C-alpha positions in Angstrom: 10.0 1.1 -17.6 8.5 -0.2 -20.9 11.3 -2.5 -22.1 10.1 -2.2 -26.1 10.2 1.8 -26.0 12.9 2.8 -23.0 10.2 5.1 -21.9 9.8 5.4 -17.9 6.1 4.4 -16.7 6.9 5.0 -13.0 9.3 7.3 -10.8 7.9 7.3 -7.3 9.4 8.5 -4.4 6.7 6.6 -2.0 9.1 3.3 -2.0 12.8 3.5 -1.3 14.7 2.1 -4.0 15.5 -1.3 -3.5 18.3 -4.0 -4.8 15.9 -6.2 -6.4 12.2 -6.2 -8.2 9.9 -9.0 -8.7 7.1 -9.1 -11.0 4.5 -11.3 -10.3 2.6 -12.3 -13.8 -0.3 -13.5 -11.7 -1.6 -10.3 -10.3 0.3 -7.8 -12.5 2.3 -6.1 -9.8 5.7 -5.5 -9.0 7.1 -5.8 -5.6 10.2 -3.9 -4.1 11.9 -3.8 -0.5 13.5 -0.6 0.3 13.4 2.2 3.3 10.6 3.9 4.0 11.1 7.4 2.8 9.2 9.1 5.2 10.7 7.2 8.5 14.2 6.0 7.5 15.7 3.4 8.3 12.4 1.4 8.6 11.9 -1.0 5.7 9.2 -1.6 3.8 7.9 -4.1 0.8 6.4 -1.5 -2.0 3.4 -2.7 -4.1 3.4 -1.5 -7.6 1.0 -2.0 -10.6 2.5 -3.1 -13.8 -0.2 -2.3 -16.4 -0.9 1.3 -15.1 2.5 2.1 -13.4 1.0 3.4 -10.4 2.2 2.7 -6.8 -0.1 0.8 -4.7 0.8 0.7 -1.3 3.8 0.0 1.1 3.7 -2.4 3.7 5.7 -0.9 6.3 8.5 -2.7 8.8 9.0 -5.7 6.2 11.7 -6.8 8.2 11.9 -4.2 11.2 13.9 -1.3 12.3 17.6 -1.3 11.0 17.2 -4.9 9.3 16.9 -5.1 5.4 14.1 -7.0 3.6 16.1 -8.1 0.4 15.4 -10.6 -2.5 11.5 -10.3 -2.8 9.8 -12.8 -4.8 6.4 -14.0 -5.3 4.7 -17.7 -6.4 2.1 -16.9 -8.8 0.0 -19.7 -7.9 -1.3 -18.1 -4.9 0.6 -14.8 -5.1 2.3 -15.0 -1.8 4.8 -12.6 -1.5 8.1 -13.9 0.2 10.8 -11.3 1.7 14.2 -12.4 3.6 13.9 -10.6 7.0 17.4 -10.3 8.3 18.0 -8.8 11.7 21.1 -7.1 13.0 24.1 -8.8 14.7 23.3 -7.2 17.6 19.7 -9.1 17.9 21.2 -12.2 16.7 21.2 -15.1 19.6 23.8 -17.2 17.9 26.2 -17.6 15.2 26.8 -20.9 12.7 29.3 -23.2 13.3 32.4 -22.7 13.7 32.4 -19.6 14.9 31.5 -19.0 18.4 28.1 -17.9 20.2 27.6 -14.1 20.0 26.6 -11.9 22.7 23.7 -10.4 20.9 20.3 -9.8 22.7 17.6 -11.2 20.9 15.0 -9.4 23.3 15.8 -6.3 21.0 14.8 -8.2 17.9 11.7 -5.8 16.5 11.4 -7.9 13.2 8.6 -9.6 12.0 9.5 -12.7 12.5 9.0 -12.1 15.9 5.2 -12.4 15.5 5.5 -15.8 14.7 8.0 -16.9 17.5 11.2 -16.4 15.9 13.2 -14.2 18.3 16.9 -13.4 17.2 17.2 -15.5 14.0 15.3 -13.9 11.3 13.2 -15.9 8.8 11.1 -15.5 5.6 8.2 -13.1 5.7 5.3 -14.2 3.4 2.8 -12.1 2.9 -0.8 -12.7 0.9 -3.4 -10.1 -0.7 -5.8 -8.6 1.7 -8.8 -11.0 2.3 -7.3 -13.8 0.2 -7.0 -16.1 3.7 -10.8 -16.0 3.9 -11.8 -16.4 0.0 -9.4 -19.7 0.5 -11.2 -20.6 3.8 -14.7 -20.2 2.0 -14.0 -22.0 -0.7 -13.1 -25.4 0.9 
């Protein structure tokens, strides 16, 4: 929405509605987490071009099936995008004190966290622009 005129710039069905939208002034993009409208209940991270009001892409399975990716934010200095990758209690392998340990099954955790060895705990998922890491290595 244009804050000056109130006119809608983009109404999209490409990304499900999220509880928070983050604007990154460094790359001119909005980021939102929500359900994948094509294959619910899988979560996704939606990327929207703020200047042109166009949907750019979805990063599917930002948090895993039945999980909730929330509270997206971006760090403008390096354009890294962060989102909380929560898991259902049924996949948790512990509960914080003073609660008793849960009887969840962390082997069923399919969140993005498992790609980095965090099974049954959740994590903060960090995303970058495509090709960005290679460019950073070349600069060194």
